Backbone bond lengths (Angstrom), bond angles and torsions (degrees), N, CA, C in turn:
res aa  C-N    CA-C-N  psi(-1)  N-CA   C-N-CA  omega(-1)  CA-C   N-CA-C  phi
1 M - - - 1.445 - - 1.553 107.92 -
2 P 1.406 117.77 126.83 1.460 119.61 -173.95 1.609 106.75 -68.39
3 E 1.284 109.44 151.34 1.559 119.23 -178.86 1.496 105.36 -76.56
4 L 1.337 115.03 141.56 1.494 117.41 -179.12 1.541 106.98 -79.54
5 T 1.243 113.04 141.16 1.468 117.13 174.55 1.588 110.67 -91.56
6 M 1.221 117.64 167.69 1.445 119.29 178.99 1.586 115.17 -50.34
7 S 1.419 109.19 -46.57 1.384 115.43 -174.65 1.479 115.14 -72.12
8 Q 1.360 115.18 -26.22 1.463 118.47 178.64 1.542 110.69 -76.43
9 D 1.418 112.07 -32.82 1.507 116.48 -177.14 1.498 114.86 -84.80
10 R 1.353 116.03 -5.94 1.437 116.54 -175.44 1.621 112.27 -79.40
11 L 1.325 112.28 124.36 1.378 116.13 -179.98 1.545 112.23 -71.27
12 P 1.353 122.73 148.84 1.439 122.57 -178.39 1.510 112.53 -72.60
13 I 1.332 116.34 149.04 1.394 125.92 166.45 1.443 111.71 -81.29
14 E 1.251 118.02 119.36 1.512 122.87 -175.38 1.547 110.37 -124.64
15 R 1.417 114.23 151.95 1.527 118.76 170.07 1.508 105.91 -62.41
16 V 1.402 108.70 149.25 1.422 118.11 167.26 1.452 115.54 -76.22
17 S 1.282 117.56 135.32 1.402 116.47 -174.48 1.647 104.08 -124.79
18 P 1.380 114.17 161.80 1.502 113.45 -175.99 1.524 114.90 -56.24
19 A 1.309 115.69 -23.93 1.544 118.69 172.65 1.571 116.54 -60.47
20 D 1.359 110.37 -24.30 1.511 121.97 -175.72 1.507 108.21 -79.28
21 E 1.343 120.66 -16.60 1.532 116.70 -160.62 1.504 113.92 -68.77
22 A 1.366 118.11 -34.44 1.397 117.05 176.89 1.550 115.95 -62.18
23 A 1.389 114.59 -37.75 1.480 118.52 -179.44 1.516 109.03 -74.62
24 I 1.365 118.07 -34.13 1.473 121.58 175.38 1.420 110.46 -62.30
25 L 1.402 119.24 -42.06 1.421 123.63 -176.64 1.487 110.30 -60.85
26 V 1.292 114.19 -43.30 1.545 120.97 -178.47 1.497 108.13 -65.11
27 L 1.380 118.33 -52.94 1.478 120.44 -179.42 1.589 111.03 -58.40
28 N 1.400 115.80 -48.52 1.399 118.02 175.46 1.493 117.16 -50.05
29 N 1.453 110.32 -53.40 1.507 114.89 -175.30 1.555 113.84 -71.31
30 E 1.343 119.16 -16.85 1.437 122.71 168.87 1.455 110.51 -63.48
31 H 1.309 120.94 -25.49 1.486 130.86 -175.86 1.442 113.47 -117.68
32 A 1.308 116.78 28.78 1.475 123.79 -175.80 1.565 111.91 -58.69
33 A 1.393 119.51 -33.75 1.361 123.43 -179.10 1.558 112.58 -61.76
34 E 1.319 112.89 -40.31 1.505 122.97 -179.27 1.593 106.59 -81.04
35 L 1.252 123.88 -40.90 1.405 134.00 -177.25 1.453 112.69 -93.79
36 S 1.269 114.50 -115.71 1.418 125.65 169.22 1.594 108.29 -173.12
37 W 1.350 110.98 147.79 1.405 119.14 -174.18 1.559 110.80 -65.33
38 L 1.265 119.59 135.28 1.508 123.67 179.33 1.441 111.82 -123.44
39 E 1.349 115.78 136.96 1.544 125.22 172.33 1.500 101.57 -87.75
40 P 1.413 114.71 158.10 1.497 117.50 173.81 1.592 116.93 -52.97
41 D 1.300 118.24 -40.80 1.468 120.03 -176.93 1.560 111.54 -70.46
42 R 1.286 117.18 -34.50 1.411 124.69 -179.26 1.462 109.15 -70.80
43 L 1.365 119.37 -42.56 1.532 128.43 177.21 1.581 101.52 -58.72
44 S 1.340 121.26 -54.84 1.431 120.94 -171.64 1.599 110.15 -61.72
45 F 1.331 117.50 -35.74 1.439 122.41 -179.45 1.554 106.71 -67.65
46 L 1.346 116.61 -45.16 1.412 117.29 -174.25 1.659 109.31 -66.73
47 I 1.270 114.85 -42.46 1.472 117.06 179.53 1.562 107.28 -61.57
48 G 1.258 120.65 -36.19 1.514 121.47 172.76 1.430 114.06 -58.65
49 Q 1.382 116.54 -36.61 1.436 121.84 -175.82 1.534 115.26 -81.72
50 A 1.366 110.57 -24.05 1.515 119.85 -167.59 1.565 110.87 -62.58
51 F 1.388 110.99 147.87 1.515 120.01 176.49 1.507 105.58 -83.90
52 Y 1.390 111.82 -36.68 1.491 113.02 -175.54 1.539 109.63 -145.32
53 T 1.188 120.81 124.11 1.567 125.84 171.43 1.460 108.96 -129.06
54 R 1.315 117.21 128.90 1.524 119.89 175.64 1.472 106.59 -145.86
55 R 1.412 112.48 158.43 1.504 120.59 172.56 1.424 106.58 -134.20
56 I 1.379 111.44 166.97 1.446 122.37 168.45 1.512 111.63 -121.27
57 G 1.273 110.39 130.68 1.458 117.51 176.13 1.668 111.09 60.14
58 A 1.202 112.87 -160.54 1.545 114.51 176.24 1.388 113.42 -79.25
59 L 1.375 112.87 59.99 1.435 120.86 -178.45 1.508 116.92 71.74
60 E 1.314 117.15 39.76 1.452 121.39 173.60 1.611 107.10 -73.40
61 A 1.300 113.87 -25.40 1.455 118.83 -177.90 1.546 105.58 -164.43
62 F 1.508 109.95 149.02 1.437 113.07 169.80 1.569 110.13 -147.51
63 I 1.239 119.51 158.61 1.431 126.67 177.02 1.528 110.95 -135.36
64 M 1.290 114.57 140.64 1.478 120.73 -178.52 1.615 106.35 -133.02
65 C 1.351 114.03 123.55 1.563 117.44 178.77 1.470 109.95 -133.16
66 F 1.276 116.52 157.26 1.439 128.01 -174.97 1.613 108.95 -126.41
67 D 1.285 119.40 142.06 1.396 119.31 169.29 1.554 105.45 -98.56
68 Q 1.401 119.73 -179.06 1.413 127.03 -165.88 1.509 108.22 -65.89
69 D 1.354 124.39 -24.93 1.466 126.59 -176.89 1.481 110.10 -80.84
70 A 1.275 125.24 -1.49 1.491 119.66 -174.71 1.638 107.65 -71.95
71 R 1.403 111.04 148.11 1.287 117.67 164.89 1.575 112.08 -83.60
72 Y 1.312 116.96 93.95 1.376 122.72 -175.92 1.425 115.23 -144.59
73 D 1.348 120.58 132.78 1.528 124.96 -167.44 1.454 110.39 -104.99
74 S 1.381 124.28 8.07 1.483 126.17 -179.99 1.497 105.15 -55.88
75 P 1.331 118.21 135.12 1.475 120.73 176.48 1.576 107.57 -63.72
76 N 1.309 119.09 -29.25 1.482 119.33 179.42 1.547 113.58 -72.82
77 F 1.299 118.28 -37.98 1.431 128.40 173.56 1.459 107.31 -63.28
78 V 1.344 121.72 -52.60 1.364 127.09 179.13 1.555 112.89 -52.49
79 W 1.302 116.93 -47.59 1.417 123.71 179.61 1.490 111.66 -54.23
80 F 1.360 120.60 -43.05 1.401 126.36 176.09 1.595 110.73 -67.39
81 R 1.311 114.71 -42.82 1.531 116.66 -178.38 1.539 109.45 -67.63
82 E 1.286 120.54 -30.32 1.438 118.77 176.15 1.636 110.43 -71.34
83 R 1.242 118.65 -17.63 1.427 119.91 -177.45 1.438 120.06 -111.71
84 Y 1.273 116.98 -18.44 1.602 120.78 -177.90 1.485 107.99 -132.14
85 R 1.362 107.88 133.23 1.447 115.81 178.83 1.512 114.55 -62.59
86 R 1.295 114.03 -46.62 1.425 125.78 -178.15 1.608 113.73 -133.00
87 F 1.259 116.78 131.37 1.467 116.44 -173.32 1.625 106.96 -166.70
88 V 1.302 109.38 164.27 1.469 119.11 166.80 1.512 111.91 -118.49
89 Y 1.273 119.16 125.57 1.501 121.23 -175.34 1.551 110.98 -111.39
90 V 1.312 114.19 118.87 1.443 118.91 175.04 1.491 108.07 -75.42
91 D 1.341 118.41 109.31 1.358 122.29 -177.83 1.466 116.66 -84.40
92 R 1.335 118.43 -39.59 1.446 126.24 171.58 1.479 109.82 -157.04
93 V 1.390 105.86 145.30 1.539 116.28 175.78 1.577 98.88 -145.09
94 V 1.353 116.02 130.22 1.387 119.45 176.96 1.516 110.80 -144.48
95 V 1.370 116.58 146.06 1.403 125.18 177.77 1.479 109.92 -119.90
96 A 1.259 118.19 127.97 1.446 126.26 179.67 1.530 108.49 -53.47
97 A 1.315 122.00 142.42 1.452 125.34 -174.97 1.572 112.07 -54.09
98 E 1.361 111.65 -40.80 1.460 118.36 -178.19 1.488 115.30 -71.83
99 A 1.450 113.74 -16.94 1.459 114.02 -176.57 1.612 110.18 -110.83
100 R 1.298 116.10 18.08 1.538 118.66 177.08 1.434 106.21 -74.26
101 G 1.457 110.04 155.40 1.477 120.15 -179.72 1.517 117.62 77.60
102 R 1.374 112.54 13.45 1.513 116.87 -179.36 1.423 110.57 -104.70
103 G 1.330 117.38 -4.77 1.600 118.66 179.95 1.480 110.72 89.05
104 H 1.384 119.41 14.35 1.479 116.38 -179.30 1.435 113.77 -69.50
105 A 1.372 124.20 -39.93 1.401 121.60 -178.24 1.643 110.12 -64.67
106 R 1.271 114.18 -43.04 1.451 120.19 -179.16 1.582 104.82 -60.44
107 R 1.256 123.03 -46.79 1.465 127.69 179.06 1.489 114.51 -60.04
108 L 1.420 115.88 -38.99 1.440 118.08 -177.64 1.586 105.70 -72.39
109 Y 1.320 118.33 -35.77 1.515 121.67 179.83 1.511 107.99 -69.72
110 E 1.239 122.59 -43.00 1.461 124.73 176.40 1.539 112.37 -57.02
111 D 1.331 113.64 -50.04 1.493 116.44 172.35 1.475 113.99 -58.28
112 L 1.322 122.34 -41.07 1.393 128.84 -178.73 1.580 104.69 -64.18
113 F 1.244 118.80 -43.38 1.542 118.60 -176.85 1.559 105.05 -62.89
114 E 1.182 120.90 -44.48 1.522 127.45 177.21 1.524 109.29 -53.03
115 H 1.305 114.48 -51.35 1.403 119.24 179.28 1.422 119.49 -59.87
116 V 1.433 109.54 -43.23 1.458 123.99 179.65 1.601 103.54 -61.31
117 R 1.378 120.82 -49.02 1.469 119.24 177.10 1.543 115.68 -54.16
118 R 1.302 112.49 -50.73 1.460 119.70 -178.91 1.557 110.43 -56.70
119 A 1.275 115.35 -32.45 1.565 121.61 -178.67 1.549 111.55 -87.21
120 S 1.347 114.26 4.71 1.443 124.01 175.63 1.636 112.92 64.27
121 H 1.383 113.18 23.37 1.467 116.80 170.18 1.622 107.78 -79.27
122 T 1.342 110.66 159.82 1.398 111.69 179.25 1.562 114.76 -129.13
123 I 1.326 115.17 7.21 1.459 119.38 -177.70 1.480 109.65 -147.91
124 V 1.358 119.94 132.11 1.491 127.24 168.24 1.400 108.25 -112.24
125 T 1.417 113.47 139.68 1.484 115.10 -173.36 1.595 101.91 -133.52
126 C 1.346 110.92 162.72 1.559 117.45 176.09 1.589 104.30 -160.32
127 E 1.220 109.45 -179.12 1.513 121.48 173.64 1.514 108.88 -134.86
128 V 1.361 116.22 151.20 1.508 121.65 179.33 1.539 101.91 -134.84
129 N 1.299 117.03 138.51 1.485 123.18 176.33 1.566 105.86 -62.46
130 A 1.431 110.23 131.67 1.430 117.76 171.12 1.522 105.33 -98.94
131 D 1.357 121.87 -35.26 1.380 125.57 176.71 1.583 110.83 -135.27
132 P 1.135 129.27 102.72 1.561 125.42 9.62 1.610 106.75 -68.61
133 P 1.323 116.61 141.59 1.379 123.87 -173.72 1.646 109.67 -72.96
134 N 1.259 116.58 149.10 1.434 124.77 -179.44 1.454 110.91 -136.20
135 P 1.379 119.39 66.48 1.434 121.64 -175.33 1.522 113.51 -62.03
136 A 1.222 122.18 -26.60 1.488 122.46 176.37 1.414 111.29 -68.04
137 S 1.370 122.63 -40.70 1.404 121.73 171.48 1.387 116.73 -67.44
138 D 1.343 115.95 -39.28 1.527 118.51 174.15 1.500 111.70 -54.00
139 A 1.380 117.54 -48.48 1.462 120.73 -179.94 1.492 113.00 -62.33
140 F 1.406 114.00 -41.37 1.468 119.43 179.72 1.434 116.12 -59.58
141 H 1.373 116.37 -40.75 1.447 125.40 -177.57 1.537 109.58 -75.01
142 A 1.392 119.05 -38.81 1.383 121.59 170.51 1.547 116.60 -57.52
143 A 1.353 116.40 -44.30 1.367 124.56 175.23 1.541 114.04 -59.54
144 L 1.362 115.92 -28.68 1.407 119.93 -178.53 1.628 109.29 -88.97
145 G 1.327 117.86 -4.19 1.433 121.42 173.62 1.579 109.15 96.06
146 F 1.242 118.98 25.21 1.451 122.42 170.53 1.501 110.26 -86.04
147 A 1.412 118.70 143.58 1.424 121.09 174.78 1.556 107.14 -127.13
148 E 1.280 108.77 152.03 1.474 115.46 -179.80 1.521 116.37 -71.12
149 V 1.260 120.01 131.15 1.434 121.72 -172.60 1.573 108.77 -125.16
150 G 1.300 121.79 0.68 1.445 120.65 -178.11 1.457 107.90 168.29
151 D 1.423 113.02 179.02 1.429 121.51 178.66 1.487 110.11 -159.07
152 A 1.393 116.25 159.33 1.474 116.38 -176.17 1.550 103.15 -155.65
153 V 1.311 108.82 165.86 1.515 121.88 175.38 1.526 104.01 -119.75
154 I 1.372 117.71 122.19 1.384 121.45 -170.49 1.482 114.88 -129.54
155 H 1.221 120.15 175.93 1.637 125.67 -177.10 1.482 105.54 50.64
156 G 1.220 123.90 56.29 1.420 127.83 175.49 1.472 116.30 51.87
157 G 1.327 115.45 39.06 1.525 126.67 171.45 1.502 108.13 89.80
158 K 1.256 121.87 8.47 1.501 126.92 -175.72 1.493 108.71 -77.70
159 K 1.367 121.03 -22.91 1.388 119.77 -168.81 1.568 105.76 -151.80
160 S 1.366 120.70 139.97 1.388 121.91 172.68 1.425 102.85 -126.83
161 V 1.411 112.46 146.29 1.412 127.44 -178.65 1.487 117.80 -132.01
162 R 1.274 110.59 160.56 1.528 117.96 177.40 1.569 107.57 -117.45
163 Y 1.324 112.46 131.69 1.575 113.55 -176.21 1.572 106.28 -101.65
164 Y 1.309 112.01 140.91 1.460 121.92 -171.60 1.497 105.40 -127.53
165 A 1.323 119.44 154.12 1.425 129.91 175.31 1.446 112.72 -145.90
166 K 1.358 115.92 142.00 1.468 121.60 177.01 1.499 109.56 -131.81
167 P 1.331 120.70 120.33 1.431 129.68 170.46 1.591 110.34 -57.79
168 V 1.207 115.90 134.88 1.547 120.37 -178.58 1.551 103.16 -129.67
169 A 1.223 112.79 109.99 1.526 120.43 179.12 1.577 111.32 -65.23
170 S 1.288 112.31 132.78 1.587 115.09 -177.89 1.542 112.39 -83.07
């Protein structure tokens, strides 16, 4: 049997559909400390507001992003909306524990950047927890070309975050 190459073995990146919501909810809520807990109705609402939502495989990974026009009350999203006229905000990206190390997060971001260019956006933003710290995420975003643009203490002092932005040439 021939050995699979990386390109043959790569699962496709696909749009999130309503049928994916139950699996997204499970994966999201397994990582609620890093993201935030979601109830089914809230997830459906957010997907409806999202600029970009994609998944890899049977939910090995997913990403959800918003542009400046979203009706979204996250303090992190609001921070960017108060400072940038036009942007895309990465609200959550998560890779299932058993699928880590396969390049899924990088592929999702690369696909996002291409989608952002086609939509004539010029900046992608995100936040990473500072407390509790997330050094792997800091290093990942730095490797993708994100630079720190601010910080905040949110949720009544329970969490502190660093804000990042990356210019994307159109």
